[in-house]
Each structure stands twice: as structure tokens, then as C-alpha cells.
C-alpha positions as CSV (number, residue, x, y, z in Angstrom):
1,M,-16.9,-15.7,-17.5
2,S,-15.9,-12.5,-15.8
3,L,-12.2,-11.7,-16.4
4,V,-11.6,-10.1,-13.0
5,G,-9.7,-11.6,-10.1
6,N,-7.5,-11.1,-7.1
7,W,-4.6,-13.5,-7.1
8,S,-1.7,-14.2,-4.8
9,Y,0.4,-16.5,-6.9
10,P,3.2,-15.8,-7.4
11,T,2.5,-12.4,-5.8
12,T,-0.5,-10.2,-5.3
13,I,-2.0,-9.5,-8.7
14,K,-4.9,-7.1,-9.3
15,F,-6.3,-8.2,-12.6
16,G,-9.0,-6.7,-14.7
17,A,-10.0,-3.8,-17.0
18,G,-9.8,-0.4,-15.4
19,R,-7.8,-1.5,-12.3
20,I,-5.1,1.0,-12.9
21,K,-7.3,3.3,-10.8
22,E,-6.3,1.2,-7.8
23,L,-2.7,2.2,-8.1
24,P,-2.8,4.5,-5.0
25,E,-4.2,1.7,-2.9
26,A,-1.4,-0.5,-4.2
27,C,1.1,2.1,-3.2
28,A,-0.4,2.2,0.3
29,A,-0.2,-1.6,0.6
30,A,3.5,-1.5,-0.4
31,G,4.2,1.3,2.0
32,I,5.1,3.8,-0.8
33,K,4.4,7.5,-0.3
34,R,6.8,9.0,-2.9
35,P,6.9,6.6,-5.9
36,L,9.1,7.0,-8.9
37,L,7.4,5.8,-12.1
38,V,10.0,4.2,-14.3
39,T,9.2,3.6,-18.0
40,D,10.8,3.7,-21.4
41,R,11.1,6.7,-23.7
42,G,8.4,5.5,-26.1
43,L,5.8,5.4,-23.4
44,A,6.8,8.5,-21.5
45,D,4.6,10.9,-23.6
46,L,1.7,8.5,-24.3
47,P,-1.8,9.2,-22.8
48,I,-1.7,6.0,-20.6
49,T,1.4,7.3,-18.8
50,A,0.0,10.8,-18.3
51,A,-3.3,9.3,-17.0
52,T,-1.4,7.1,-14.6
53,L,0.6,10.0,-13.3
54,D,-2.7,11.9,-12.9
55,I,-4.0,9.1,-10.8
56,L,-1.0,9.3,-8.5
57,E,-1.2,13.1,-8.3
58,A,-4.9,13.1,-7.5
59,A,-4.1,10.8,-4.5
60,G,-1.4,13.1,-3.2
61,L,1.4,10.9,-4.4
62,S,4.6,11.9,-6.2
63,R,4.4,12.5,-10.0
64,G,8.0,11.5,-10.3
65,L,8.9,10.0,-13.7
66,F,12.1,8.5,-15.1
67,S,12.1,7.4,-18.8
68,E,15.7,7.3,-20.0
69,V,15.4,3.5,-20.7
70,D,16.7,1.9,-23.8
71,P,14.9,-1.0,-25.5
72,N,17.6,-3.3,-24.1
73,P,18.3,-1.5,-20.8
74,N,21.9,-1.2,-19.7
75,E,23.9,-0.2,-16.6
76,K,24.1,3.4,-17.8
77,N,20.3,3.6,-17.8
78,L,20.4,2.0,-14.3
79,E,22.9,4.5,-12.9
80,A,20.8,7.4,-14.2
81,G,17.6,5.9,-12.7
82,V,19.2,5.4,-9.3
83,A,20.4,9.0,-9.4
84,A,16.9,10.2,-10.2
85,Y,15.5,8.0,-7.4
86,K,17.8,9.4,-4.8
87,A,17.5,13.0,-6.0
88,G,13.8,12.9,-5.7
89,E,13.9,11.2,-2.3
90,H,11.6,8.5,-3.5
91,D,10.7,5.5,-1.3
92,G,9.5,3.0,-3.9
93,V,9.3,2.3,-7.7
94,I,6.4,1.8,-10.0
95,A,7.8,-0.3,-12.9
96,F,5.6,0.6,-15.9
97,G,5.7,-0.6,-19.4
98,G,7.0,-3.6,-21.4
99,G,10.0,-5.7,-20.5
100,S,12.5,-2.8,-20.7
101,G,10.6,-0.5,-18.3
102,L,9.7,-3.3,-16.0
103,D,13.2,-4.7,-15.8
104,L,14.9,-1.3,-15.3
105,G,12.3,-0.2,-12.8
106,K,12.9,-3.3,-10.7
107,M,16.6,-2.8,-10.8
108,V,16.4,0.9,-9.7
109,A,14.5,-0.3,-6.6
110,F,17.0,-3.0,-6.1
111,M,20.2,-1.0,-6.6
112,A,19.2,2.3,-4.9
113,G,20.4,0.9,-1.5
114,Q,23.3,-1.3,-2.6
115,T,27.0,-0.5,-2.4
116,R,28.3,-3.1,-4.8
117,P,28.2,-2.9,-8.6
118,V,25.1,-4.5,-10.3
119,W,27.2,-7.2,-11.9
120,D,28.0,-8.7,-8.5
121,F,24.4,-9.9,-8.3
122,E,24.3,-11.8,-11.6
123,D,22.2,-15.0,-11.5
124,I,25.2,-17.3,-10.7
125,G,25.0,-19.6,-7.7
126,D,24.3,-17.7,-4.5
127,W,25.5,-14.3,-5.7
128,W,22.1,-12.9,-4.8
129,T,23.0,-13.3,-1.1
130,R,25.6,-10.5,-1.6
131,A,22.8,-7.9,-1.7
132,D,21.5,-6.0,1.3
133,A,18.0,-7.3,1.3
134,E,16.7,-4.7,3.7
135,A,17.9,-1.9,1.4
136,I,15.7,-3.1,-1.6
137,A,12.8,-0.6,-2.1
138,P,9.3,-1.8,-2.6
139,I,8.2,-2.4,-6.2
140,I,4.8,-2.2,-7.9
141,A,4.7,-3.5,-11.5
142,V,2.2,-2.3,-14.2
143,P,2.7,-4.1,-17.5
144,T,1.6,-2.4,-20.7
145,T,2.4,-5.3,-23.0
146,A,1.6,-9.0,-22.8
147,G,4.7,-11.0,-23.2
148,T,7.7,-10.6,-21.0
149,G,6.0,-11.5,-17.7
150,S,8.7,-9.5,-15.9
151,E,5.9,-8.2,-13.6
152,V,5.9,-11.6,-11.8
153,G,9.7,-12.3,-12.0
154,R,12.5,-12.2,-9.5
155,A,15.1,-11.0,-12.0
156,S,15.9,-8.4,-14.6
157,V,17.9,-8.6,-17.8
158,I,20.5,-5.8,-18.0
159,T,22.9,-5.3,-20.9
160,N,26.5,-4.5,-20.2
161,S,27.1,-1.6,-22.6
162,E,30.9,-2.3,-22.8
163,T,30.8,-6.1,-23.5
164,H,27.4,-6.2,-25.2
165,A,26.5,-9.1,-23.0
166,K,23.0,-9.5,-21.4
167,K,23.2,-10.4,-17.7
168,I,20.4,-11.8,-15.6
169,I,20.3,-10.0,-12.2
170,F,18.4,-12.0,-9.5
171,H,17.1,-11.5,-6.0
172,P,13.9,-13.0,-4.5
173,K,12.9,-9.5,-3.2
174,V,12.9,-8.1,-6.8
175,L,9.5,-9.8,-7.1
176,P,7.0,-6.9,-7.1
177,T,4.9,-6.5,-4.0
178,V,1.8,-5.8,-6.0
179,V,1.1,-6.2,-9.8
180,I,-1.7,-4.4,-11.6
181,C,-2.7,-6.1,-14.8
182,D,-5.1,-3.8,-16.7
183,P,-5.7,-5.0,-20.2
184,E,-7.0,-1.6,-21.2
185,L,-3.3,-0.4,-21.0
186,T,-2.4,-2.8,-23.9
187,V,-5.1,-1.7,-26.4
188,G,-2.8,0.8,-28.2
189,M,0.1,-1.7,-28.9
190,P,1.1,-1.8,-32.6
191,K,0.6,-5.1,-34.4
192,F,4.3,-6.0,-34.5
193,I,4.7,-5.4,-30.7
194,T,1.5,-7.4,-30.1
195,A,3.0,-10.3,-32.1
196,G,6.5,-10.1,-30.7
197,T,5.5,-9.8,-27.1
198,G,2.8,-12.5,-27.4
199,L,5.3,-14.9,-28.9
200,D,7.7,-14.1,-26.1
201,A,5.0,-15.4,-23.7
202,F,4.6,-18.5,-26.0
203,A,8.4,-19.1,-26.0
204,H,8.4,-18.9,-22.2
205,C,5.7,-21.6,-22.0
206,V,7.3,-23.8,-24.7
207,E,10.7,-23.7,-23.0
208,A,9.3,-24.3,-19.5
209,Y,7.3,-27.2,-20.8
210,S,10.5,-28.6,-22.5
211,S,12.8,-28.2,-19.5
212,P,13.9,-31.4,-17.9
213,H,13.6,-30.0,-14.4
214,Y,10.9,-31.2,-12.0
215,H,8.2,-28.6,-11.3
216,P,4.7,-30.0,-12.0
217,M,2.9,-26.7,-11.1
218,S,5.0,-24.9,-13.7
219,Q,4.4,-27.7,-16.2
220,G,0.7,-27.3,-16.0
221,I,0.9,-23.5,-16.1
222,A,3.1,-23.7,-19.2
223,L,0.6,-25.9,-21.0
224,E,-2.4,-23.7,-20.4
225,G,-0.3,-20.6,-21.2
226,M,0.4,-22.1,-24.6
227,R,-3.3,-22.7,-25.2
228,L,-4.2,-19.1,-24.3
229,V,-1.6,-17.7,-26.7
230,K,-2.8,-20.0,-29.5
231,E,-6.4,-19.0,-29.0
232,Y,-6.1,-15.3,-28.2
233,L,-3.0,-13.9,-29.8
234,P,-4.5,-14.0,-33.3
235,R,-7.5,-12.1,-32.0
236,A,-5.5,-9.5,-30.3
237,Y,-3.3,-9.1,-33.4
238,A,-6.4,-8.8,-35.7
239,D,-8.2,-6.3,-33.4
240,G,-6.2,-4.4,-30.8
241,T,-9.4,-3.3,-29.1
242,D,-10.6,-6.9,-28.4
243,I,-10.4,-6.5,-24.6
244,E,-11.1,-10.2,-23.9
245,A,-8.2,-11.2,-26.1
246,R,-6.0,-8.6,-24.5
247,A,-6.9,-9.8,-21.1
248,Q,-6.2,-13.4,-21.9
249,M,-2.8,-12.5,-23.3
250,M,-1.9,-10.6,-20.1
251,S,-2.8,-13.8,-18.3
252,A,-0.6,-15.9,-20.6
253,A,2.3,-13.5,-20.2
254,A,2.2,-13.8,-16.4
255,M,1.8,-17.5,-16.7
256,G,4.8,-17.9,-19.0
257,A,7.1,-16.0,-16.6
258,T,5.7,-18.0,-13.6
259,A,6.2,-21.3,-15.5
260,F,9.8,-20.6,-16.5
261,Q,10.8,-21.0,-12.8
262,K,11.2,-24.5,-14.2
263,G,13.8,-23.4,-16.6
264,L,14.4,-21.8,-20.1
265,G,16.6,-23.2,-22.8
266,A,18.3,-22.7,-26.1
267,I,15.8,-20.2,-27.5
268,H,16.6,-17.7,-24.8
269,A,20.3,-18.6,-24.7
270,M,20.5,-17.6,-28.3
271,S,18.1,-14.6,-28.1
272,H,20.0,-12.8,-25.3
273,P,23.3,-12.3,-27.1
274,I,21.5,-11.6,-30.4
275,G,19.6,-8.8,-28.7
276,A,22.7,-7.5,-27.0
277,V,24.8,-7.3,-30.2
278,F,22.1,-6.5,-32.8
279,N,19.6,-4.7,-30.6
280,T,16.7,-6.9,-31.9
281,H,13.3,-7.1,-30.3
282,H,13.5,-9.9,-27.7
283,G,10.2,-11.7,-28.3
284,T,10.5,-11.5,-32.1
285,T,14.0,-13.0,-31.8
286,N,12.7,-15.8,-29.7
287,A,10.0,-16.5,-32.3
288,V,12.6,-16.7,-35.1
289,C,14.8,-19.1,-33.1
290,M,12.0,-21.4,-32.0
291,P,11.6,-23.7,-35.0
292,A,15.3,-24.5,-35.1
293,V,15.4,-25.2,-31.4
294,L,12.3,-27.4,-31.5
295,E,14.0,-29.4,-34.3
296,F,17.2,-29.7,-32.3
297,N,15.4,-30.8,-29.1
298,A,13.1,-33.2,-30.9
299,P,14.8,-36.4,-29.8
300,V,14.1,-35.6,-26.1
301,I,10.8,-33.6,-26.2
302,A,8.8,-35.3,-28.9
303,D,6.9,-37.6,-26.6
304,R,5.8,-34.9,-24.1
305,F,4.6,-32.7,-26.9
306,E,2.4,-35.6,-28.1
307,A,0.3,-34.9,-25.0
308,A,0.6,-31.1,-25.4
309,S,-0.5,-31.2,-29.0
310,A,-3.6,-33.2,-28.1
311,Y,-4.5,-30.6,-25.4
312,L,-3.9,-27.7,-27.8
313,G,-6.1,-29.3,-30.5
314,I,-3.1,-29.7,-32.9
315,S,-3.1,-32.9,-34.9
316,G,0.1,-34.8,-35.7
317,G,1.8,-34.9,-32.3
318,F,5.2,-33.3,-32.1
319,D,5.5,-32.9,-35.9
320,G,2.2,-31.2,-36.0
321,F,3.2,-28.9,-33.2
322,R,6.5,-28.0,-34.9
323,A,4.6,-27.2,-38.1
324,F,2.0,-25.1,-36.2
325,V,4.8,-23.0,-34.7
326,Q,6.1,-22.0,-38.1
327,E,2.6,-21.3,-39.5
328,F,1.8,-19.3,-36.4
329,N,4.9,-17.2,-36.8
330,D,4.1,-16.6,-40.5
331,S,0.5,-15.6,-39.7
332,L,1.8,-12.9,-37.3
333,G,4.3,-11.4,-39.7
334,I,7.4,-12.9,-38.0
335,P,10.5,-13.2,-40.2
336,R,11.7,-16.7,-40.9
337,K,15.4,-16.1,-40.6
338,L,17.8,-14.3,-38.2
339,S,19.4,-12.7,-41.2
340,D,16.1,-10.8,-41.7
341,L,16.8,-9.2,-38.3
342,G,20.3,-8.2,-39.3
343,V,22.2,-11.1,-37.8
344,T,25.3,-12.0,-39.8
345,E,27.3,-15.2,-40.3
346,E,30.5,-13.4,-39.1
347,A,28.9,-12.7,-35.7
348,I,28.2,-16.4,-34.9
349,P,31.4,-17.0,-32.9
350,E,30.7,-14.0,-30.7
351,L,27.0,-15.0,-30.3
352,V,28.0,-18.6,-29.4
353,K,30.4,-17.3,-26.7
354,G,27.5,-15.3,-25.2
355,A,25.0,-18.1,-25.5
356,I,27.1,-20.8,-23.8
357,I,27.5,-18.8,-20.6
358,D,23.8,-17.7,-20.5
359,P,22.0,-19.1,-17.5
360,S,19.2,-20.3,-19.8
361,C,21.4,-23.1,-21.1
362,G,20.9,-25.1,-17.9
363,G,17.2,-25.6,-18.7
364,N,17.6,-27.0,-22.2
365,P,16.7,-30.7,-22.5
366,I,19.8,-31.4,-24.5
367,E,23.1,-30.2,-23.1
368,L,24.4,-27.2,-25.1
369,T,27.9,-27.0,-26.3
370,E,29.7,-24.4,-28.4
371,E,29.6,-26.9,-31.3
372,N,25.8,-27.5,-31.3
373,L,25.1,-23.9,-30.6
374,T,27.0,-23.0,-33.7
375,G,24.9,-25.4,-35.6
376,L,21.7,-23.9,-34.1
377,F,22.7,-20.3,-35.0
378,R,23.4,-21.4,-38.6
379,A,20.1,-23.3,-38.8
380,A,18.2,-20.2,-37.7
381,L,20.3,-17.8,-39.8
């Protein structure tokens, strides 16, 4: 099977090894003549970033670069990015990197033409309608990890640096116009990033599959996404140069983020405040929380995971799936406890307050309360 394709769901996706060379054509399709490439500090000086800027320069496009992006990007990063965008007279954004670079890049394009503060567009009700849709700059997304799936998302997660709360900022036009998924860009990922981002994709699929909302397309995508992670993450982790495994994981990442249109749940409701307060890696935090959340949701989701387990080749139904998740985490070097990530018992009340207002709560199959969230945090601690 040739792992090359042109997809238009949920947006235009150019998928395949070496397709970063098509970035100038993607800019033309999006109407971008002076792009600003937004990425994180860790990627700024790496060869893949320099090579991408070379491709843009050779095509007569801007070599603009903004990389003042924290692992959990905040409004200060955003303000600096918007200032760089305006100073360079850019007309579009190339969001390049993992979740932080992608999320911040999308927000720079979104906020460059807005007059209201970013918090006015939080994913609450119809707040997104407050934005001037015509002022949103075109976005091209180029993921360099395989996990977050932000390249196919209509939102970004931005941390409020004063309150340490992660906020989901949503608008339909934040969905990138063109996505380039080139698995060659992920070859250099360290093992712990490969594991953490891959399990982020897995968590997206697990929570989408668990969500009580009706979306059969997302349900099917979530199921196949779980299978791809199960089959190919161990290969990518063992051999970072396995381009087939890297490609399949990029597919799984995009599938997870497409699937969670159906909803997320307690895993993400817990992980968001933990990341905001303790600056933990998002995907790794999701993975640590997953066994406790599966146990908590068991009364409602056990039956549907009977079918999922059979499809995934896991014996023992839901109990077998739950056991597999812990074994999978262990095999990828994931800590078993939140305390191993620096989370403390004293912080639980603050974390619960952040979790109960997180939009992900609405997709959990069992209604979340401050009381049962407190129990979940303690179970995962």
C-alpha cells in the first residue's frame, strides 16, 4: 500500500513523505505571499526548520520566523506573535511544529485582525461569533509530531499566565486551509516525545469513542485511530527512522483530532489544569490519567469497549482493554502516577476547580462533579 494521498476531510491534507516541498504551492492555494512561520523555541534552530525556510525563500516567499513559544503557550506568547506578524506585514501563517507551535500559530492568524481580547473567544456557547471572521488570516499547518492533531482542529489551547488556567479558543475559520503531513519531519523526535504525543492521539480516540454524543463518523474514525496507535506506536518508538510507522502515526494523530469533534472527557479535563499548573507534557499527562478514568467510566463504557477490544485484537473485553492500556503505557516508559510528574496532593483542590469548568467535561460519559473529580485526581496521584 502506498502511503500517499490527497484528502479533503476535514480540510485539504497533503499527506506523504517529502511533501514539505509542496509548501509554496500550499501558500499559493491559501493566497499567502508573505507567510510568517510560527514554531516553538526547540524547533527554531533544527535542520527541518531551516530546510523549510529555505523552501520558502527559494520560491520567493518570506523567510519570516517567530519562535517565542512556550511548551504551554500563553497570551504573552500570542501578543508577541501578533506584534511580529504585524511588524513584518505578513498575510498568513504557517503553523509549524507540535501542539504548542500549531496552537500558537493558529491563534496569531486568528488574533492579528481582532480588536477584542483573546479570552472573549473562549469555547463557551456562541462566543466564537464575537470574532470578525473576515479578519482571520489564512493558515497552513505543518505538524512535526504525531499526537495533538491540532493541524485539523478548529481551536487552540492557550494558558492564561496570570490564572494558570488553560482556555480553549474556538472559531470555525481557525481550521487550517491546507495541511502538509510529511512523516519525514517526525523522524528526529526523541523517544519520550514519540511516546507522549502518540499516546495523546490514543487518548483523543479513546475519549471520542467513549463520549455519549452521537457522531457515527467520529466513532468509526476513533476506533481505527486506536488500532493504528496500537500497531504502529511501538514501532515508531523502537525505531524513529521507520517511515511507515511514522506515517501511520501521523494519520492516527489527525484521526484523533477529527474524532474528538464527538467530545472529550475526564482525561482532558484533568490534564489541562495539571499542565497549566505544573507545566507537564500534555500527552504524557493524558496517558497517566487514562487508567483511572477508564476505571471510573467503566459502568457506562464497558459494553461498547467489548466491540472495540475485539476489533483491536485484545482479549478479555473491557477488562482486557483496561489492562492493555496500563501495559502499553509501561512499555513506552510512561510514569504510573501523577506524583511522578510533580503533581502534589495539596494542589488537588485547585486542579479540581480548573477541571470542572473545562469544556472537555461535557463529553465524559458520566457527569463530572467536584466530588468525583477529587476522587479521580487522588486515584491517579
